[in-house]
N, C-alpha and C positions, 0 to 999 in steps of 0.2 A: 436364523435358528434361535430358539429360546432355551431348549433343554440341553444342548451341547454347544460348546464354544471351541472353535478351531483356531490354531495359530500355526502358520507355516513359516519356516525358515529354510530357504533354499529347497532341498529335497527331503527335509524332515518335517512331518506334520504332527502336532499335538492335538489330541481330541479330548476335551475335558467334559465329563458329565456334570451338568449344572442344574440340579434341582435341590439346592442346599436346604430348603425348608423341610424336605422329606428325605434327607441324607442320600440324595441322588438316586432315589428309587426310579425304576423303569416304568413308564406308562406308555400308552399307545402313541402319544405325541412324540415321545423320545424314539420309539420304534420308527415312526415315519421319518424323523430327521436322520436317524442312523441309516435308513434305507437310501435316502437321498445322498448322504455323504458317501456311502459305499459305492453307489453308482458312479460318483465322480472319481473316487480313488481307483476303482477298477479300470477306468479309462485313462488314468494319468500315469504314463510310463516313466515320469521323472521322479516320482516319490519312491524313496528307498527305505524309509523308516517311519512307522506310525506308532506314536506313543498314546495309549489310552490311560487317562488318569481321572481321579476325582479331586478331593481336597483332603486337608488334614483330618476332617471329621468323618469322612467316609469315601471310599472308592465308589462302590455302589452297594446299597443296602439290600438289594434284591428287587423283586417286582413290587409295584405300588399296590399294597393290599387293600387300601381304601377304595381304589378304582376297581381292581380285579375282583374284590369280594362281592361286588354287585352281580357277578356272574355265578350262577348256582349249579349249572349242569355241565356234564362232560361236553355236550354238544356246543355249549357256549364258550367254555374255556379252552378246549383243545385247539381250535384254530389260532388263538392268541399264543399258546405255547409253541405251536409249530412255526408261527410267524417269527417269533424271537429266535427259535432254533435255526431258522434259515439265515437270519442276520448273523448269528454267531458262526455258522458254517461259512458264510461269506468272509467274515473276519479271518477265520482259520485258513481260508484258501487264498488270501491276498498274497500277491507275489512279493510285496514289501516285507521287511522284518517287522513284526508286531510285538509291542512291549506293553505289558500291564504294569504301570507304575503305581504302587499301592502305599499310601501313607497311613490310612485309617482302616476301618473294617471293610472287608470284601467278603460278604457272607451271602448264603443262599444264591440267588441269581447273580449277585456280584462276583461270587467265586466262580460261577459258571462262565461269566465273561472273561475272567482272568485266565481260566483254563483254555480258552479259545485262542489265546495269544501264544506266540512262540516262546517268549520268556516272561517270567514274573519277577519283577524287581521290587523289593519291599524295604521299607524303613523298619527300624527296630520297634516302632510304635504300631505297626500294622498287625491286623488279625485276619485270619481266613477260616472259613468253615462252610461245609455243606450242611446247613442247619434245617433243611426241608423236613426231615423226619420229625422234628419238634412240632411241626404244623400238621403232621399226619399225611404228608404227601412225599412224592419223590422229586428228584430233579426233573425239570420239564423242558429245558433248552439244550439238551445234549451234553450237559456238563459232566455227567457221570461217565459217559463213554470216553470223553477226552481226559478226565482224571485217571481212568484206568490205563489209557495209553501212556500217560505221563509218569505215573508212580507204580504201575502194575496193579492187576486186579485184586490181589489179596490186600495190599495196603489201602487201595481205594475203597474196598468194602468196609474196612475198619473206619475210615474217615466218614463215609456216607452213612453208616448205621449208627455211629456215635452221636451225630448231630452236634459235635463239639466245635467250639471256636478255638483255633490254635494260634499261639503267638507266632510271629514271623520266624523266630528261631526254631520253633517246633515245625513250622511249615517247611523250613529249609531242610531239617533232618528227614522229613517225610518225603521230600522231593517235590512239594507243591511250589516252593519258592526256588528260583534259580540263582538269584543274587540278593544278598542282604547287605544294605548299605547304611552308613551313618552311625551315630552314637545317640544315647538317650538325650532327649530334649534338644537335639541339634536340628537345625533347618535341613530339610531333605534336599532342597534345590541344588546346593553346591555339590554334595557328594554324587547326586544323580547325574548332573551335567558333566562332572569329571569322569564318571564311569562311562557315560554315553560318548564322550569325545572320540575315542579311537574308532568306534563303529561309524561315526559320521564321516570319517575319512575313507571308508571302504567304497568301492565303486558299486553302482547298482547291479552291474553284471555279476559280480561276485556273490552278492546277497541273493539275487534271483536264482543263480545256478544252484547254490546250496539248498535253497528252499525247494526248488524243483526236485533235487536229488532226495531230500528228506521225504517228500511226498511219495516218490516212487518206492523208496525203501519201506515206508509204512504200508504201502499197497501190496507189498510182498515181492517186489523185484529183487533179484539176487545180484551178487557182485558180478556174475557172468553176464547178466543183462546190462549192467551199468558201467563196467570199466571202460568200454569204448566211448560212452558219453563223457566220462571224466577226461579221457585222453583228448577228445575233440575239443572240449571247452578249454582245457589248459592250452592247447595249441592255438586256439583263437586268441586267447588273452596274451599269449607269448608275443604276439605281433604288436601289441599295443605300446604306445609311448609310456603309459603308466608303468608297465613292467620294465621297460628299458631304463627309465629314470631311477626306478627303485633298485635295480641291479647295479647301476653306475654308482649310486649313493652308497650301497653296501660295500662295493669294492674299494671305494675311496676311504671309507671308515676303517676297513680291514687293513688298508695299507698304511694307516697312520701309526 
C-alpha cells in the first residue's frame, strides 16, 4: 500500500494516512487501499483497537480537490461520495475500538473520518472543522449525521453552518473531541501511548460487548431489551481466568 501505512503490535493496529505532499488528502487510490484494509480488519477477530492517524502536519485535509475537481456533474461525483461514505460506515461498524488520533488539522472530509471513529483523541495543536460550506457544498461522506449523533443536532448545525476551524480545546468543549492530551510544543507520542496503555490491557470480549451494546442503544433498543444481554455477558466473563485473577489481586491488595 502507498497511501496508508499500517503497523500492528499484537492486537492493536495503527493506520496512518500517508500522502504528505497533499496533507493526506483522500483520493481514489486511498479509497481502494482502505477498502482492502477494512476487508482484512473485518475478518480479523484478534484486533481489538484500531488507531487512525495522520502526522503533525495533518490528520486528513479532506478530499483531494485536484483529483475530484475534474468531475463536474452530480452523476460523476455522487458515486465517489457514496463510495467514501460506505468506507466510513464500515469504520463506524468495526467491532474493534476505533480511535482518531489527531495532531494537526482534521478538516472537511478529515473531520468526517474522525467522526466515524468511537473516540477522537487530539493534541493541543490539533484543529477540527466541517469547512465544506466554504466551498459551497455539504458533507458528502455521512459526517454530518455522525456529528449530530455525537454532539446533538443543534450544536452540530452551528458547527456545520459556521464552516469554522476549531481548536482542539474548543472541539473538546463542543463534544467533537473526547480526550485532549499533551502540552504546547510537546511530542504527542508519549502522552498518547500513556493514555492508550490501560485500553491495551482490556480483553477483546469486553470491548466488543460494549461496542455491540452501544450500537443497539443507538438503534433504539431500550433497557428492557438489553438488560438480559448484559446479565448473560457478565455471566460468561465471570467464568474466565481473567476475572478470577483480577478478583484475587483485588482481595490481596485490600487485605494489606
